[in-house]
C-alpha positions in Angstrom: 67.9 -26.8 -14.2 65.9 -29.1 -12.1 65.5 -26.4 -9.5 64.0 -24.0 -12.0 61.4 -26.6 -13.0 60.5 -27.4 -9.4 60.0 -23.7 -8.8 57.5 -23.5 -11.7 55.6 -26.4 -10.3 55.7 -25.1 -6.8 54.2 -21.8 -7.9 51.4 -23.5 -9.9 50.5 -25.6 -6.9 50.5 -22.6 -4.6 48.2 -20.7 -7.0 45.7 -23.5 -7.3 45.6 -24.1 -3.6 45.2 -20.4 -2.7 42.0 -19.9 -4.8 39.2 -18.7 -2.6 35.4 -19.1 -3.1 32.3 -20.4 -1.4 31.6 -24.0 -0.9 28.3 -25.6 -1.8 27.5 -25.9 1.9 28.1 -22.2 2.5 25.9 -21.3 -0.4 23.1 -23.5 0.9 23.3 -22.1 4.4 23.2 -18.5 3.0 20.1 -19.3 0.9 18.4 -20.9 3.8 19.0 -17.8 6.0 17.7 -15.5 3.2 14.6 -17.8 2.9 13.9 -17.7 6.7 14.2 -13.9 6.8 11.9 -13.5 3.8 9.4 -15.9 5.4 9.4 -13.8 8.6 9.1 -10.3 7.0 6.7 -11.0 4.1 3.5 -11.3 6.1 4.3 -8.0 8.0 4.9 -6.2 4.7 1.6 -7.5 3.3 -0.3 -6.3 6.4 1.3 -2.9 6.1 -0.1 -2.6 2.6 -3.6 -3.5 3.8 -3.4 -1.0 6.7 -2.2 1.7 4.4 -5.1 1.2 2.0 -7.5 1.2 4.9 -6.0 4.4 6.3 -6.2 6.1 2.8 -9.8 5.0 2.5 -10.6 6.5 5.9 -9.0 9.8 4.9 -11.1 9.8 1.8 -14.3 9.2 3.8 -13.4 12.0 6.2 -12.8 14.3 3.2 -16.2 13.4 1.6 -17.9 14.0 5.0 -16.3 17.4 5.4 -17.3 18.3 1.8 -20.9 17.2 2.5 -21.0 19.3 5.7 -19.7 22.4 3.9 -22.3 21.8 1.1 -25.0 21.4 3.7 -24.0 24.7 5.5 -24.0 26.6 2.2 -27.2 25.1 0.7 -29.2 23.9 3.7 -29.6 20.5 2.2 -27.4 17.7 0.9 -26.8 17.0 -2.8 -30.0 15.5 -4.3 -28.5 13.5 -7.1 -29.5 9.9 -7.5 -26.1 8.4 -7.9 -22.9 8.6 -6.0 -20.9 9.7 -9.1 -23.2 12.7 -9.5 -23.0 13.6 -5.8 -19.2 13.6 -5.9 -19.3 15.5 -9.2 -21.6 18.1 -7.6 -19.2 18.4 -4.7 -16.2 18.7 -7.0 -18.0 21.2 -9.3 -19.0 23.3 -6.3 -15.4 23.5 -5.1 -16.0 21.3 -2.1 -13.6 18.6 -3.4 -10.5 19.3 -5.4 -10.4 15.8 -6.8 -12.8 12.9 -6.9 -11.7 10.4 -4.1 -11.0 6.8 -5.2 -10.8 3.9 -2.8 -7.3 2.4 -3.1 -8.7 -1.1 -2.8 -11.1 -0.6 -5.7 -14.3 0.0 -3.6 -17.0 2.5 -4.1 -18.0 5.2 -1.7 -21.6 5.1 -0.5 -23.3 8.3 0.7 -26.5 7.7 2.7 -28.7 10.7 3.5 -31.0 10.3 6.5 -34.8 10.3 5.8 -35.2 13.7 7.4 -32.3 15.1 5.2 -30.3 16.5 8.1 -27.4 14.0 8.3 -25.3 12.0 5.9 -23.0 9.0 6.4 -20.2 7.9 4.1 -19.0 4.3 3.8 -16.9 2.2 1.4 -18.1 -1.0 -0.3 -14.8 -2.7 0.7 -13.9 -1.2 4.1 -17.3 -0.1 5.5 -17.6 3.0 7.6 -14.3 4.3 8.9 -13.6 7.2 11.2 -16.0 9.3 13.1 -19.4 9.8 11.4 
C-alpha cells in the first residue's frame, strides 16, 4: 500500500515539474525586441505615407495641367472663372476631368494663368509645384 501512495505522489511531482511556460525574463526580452523593431520601422512607415501623398498630389497636378492644355486647344483660351473651384468645375463639366482632384494632404490646387493668357501653372498650397510645368 505504501507503494501505491508513493506512485501517486511521484506522478504529482512529475506533472508539476513538467509544466512549461515563459519566465518573466523571457517575456521582458521579447517585449524589448518588439520595441526595438517598432522604433526602427515606424519612421520609415511615416515617411512612406508622406511620399505617397506627395506622389498623389503630383499626379493630380499633372492631370489638371493636361485638362487645362486640352481646354486651351479646344477654346483658344484658359477658363476665365475667378475661383479655382469654378475652374475645376468648368473642366469637369466640359469633360476634361472625370472627377474633381483633391489633395490627399488637405491642400488646395492653385491655377495661375500667365498675364498674356498663353500658359498656366498648377501648384498645391501644401506641396507647391510638382512635376513638369
